[in-house]
C-alpha positions in Angstrom: 113.2 78.9 103.8 110.9 81.7 104.6 112.3 84.5 106.8 110.9 87.5 108.6 113.2 90.4 108.4 112.9 93.6 110.3 114.2 95.3 107.2 117.5 97.2 107.8 117.9 100.5 105.9 119.7 98.9 103.0 116.9 96.5 102.4 114.3 99.2 102.8 116.0 101.2 100.1 116.0 98.1 97.9 112.3 97.6 98.5 111.4 101.2 97.9 111.6 100.5 94.1 109.5 97.3 94.4 106.2 97.2 92.6 103.9 96.4 95.4 100.4 95.0 94.5 97.3 94.3 96.6 95.0 91.5 95.5 91.7 92.6 94.0 90.1 90.1 96.4 91.6 91.7 99.5 89.2 93.3 102.0 89.8 96.7 103.4 90.8 95.5 106.8 93.0 92.6 106.1 95.2 93.2 103.1 98.7 92.1 102.2 100.9 93.4 99.4 103.2 91.4 97.3 106.2 92.5 95.2 108.3 90.5 92.8 112.0 91.0 93.4 114.5 91.4 90.6 117.6 91.0 92.7 118.7 89.1 95.8 118.1 85.5 96.9 114.3 85.9 97.4 111.8 86.0 94.5 108.9 87.7 96.3 108.4 90.1 99.2 105.2 90.2 101.2 104.0 92.8 103.7 101.0 94.1 105.6 99.4 97.0 103.8 98.4 98.5 107.1 102.0 98.6 108.3 104.1 99.2 105.2 107.2 100.1 107.3 106.9 96.9 109.4 108.4 93.4 108.8 108.6 92.0 105.3 108.4 88.2 104.5 110.7 87.0 101.8 109.9 83.9 99.8 112.1 81.8 97.4 110.6 81.1 94.0 109.6 77.5 94.5 107.8 77.8 97.8 105.9 80.9 96.5 104.8 79.0 93.4 103.7 76.1 95.6 101.7 78.4 97.8 100.0 80.0 94.8 99.2 76.6 93.3 97.8 75.4 96.6 95.7 78.6 96.9 94.3 78.2 93.4 93.6 74.5 94.1 91.6 75.3 97.3 94.2 73.7 99.7 93.7 76.6 102.2 90.0 77.1 101.9 88.1 77.2 105.2 85.2 74.8 105.2 
């Protein structure tokens, strides 16, 4: 299940070493950053690039892979 965490200090330290990436398709005013996680129950962390100290979303491997597949397949395209 996806959870929003107001990251406690231990988690912030853990995420400090995360390799955050921003999509090349992101626009300057609405970017998110994603980081693969090597340890812990979640596989991916997601945050707002404009509020890097704010809440972080954590995703398990299967739901994240499903989201990426849906995105690539146009499931979330606005028509």
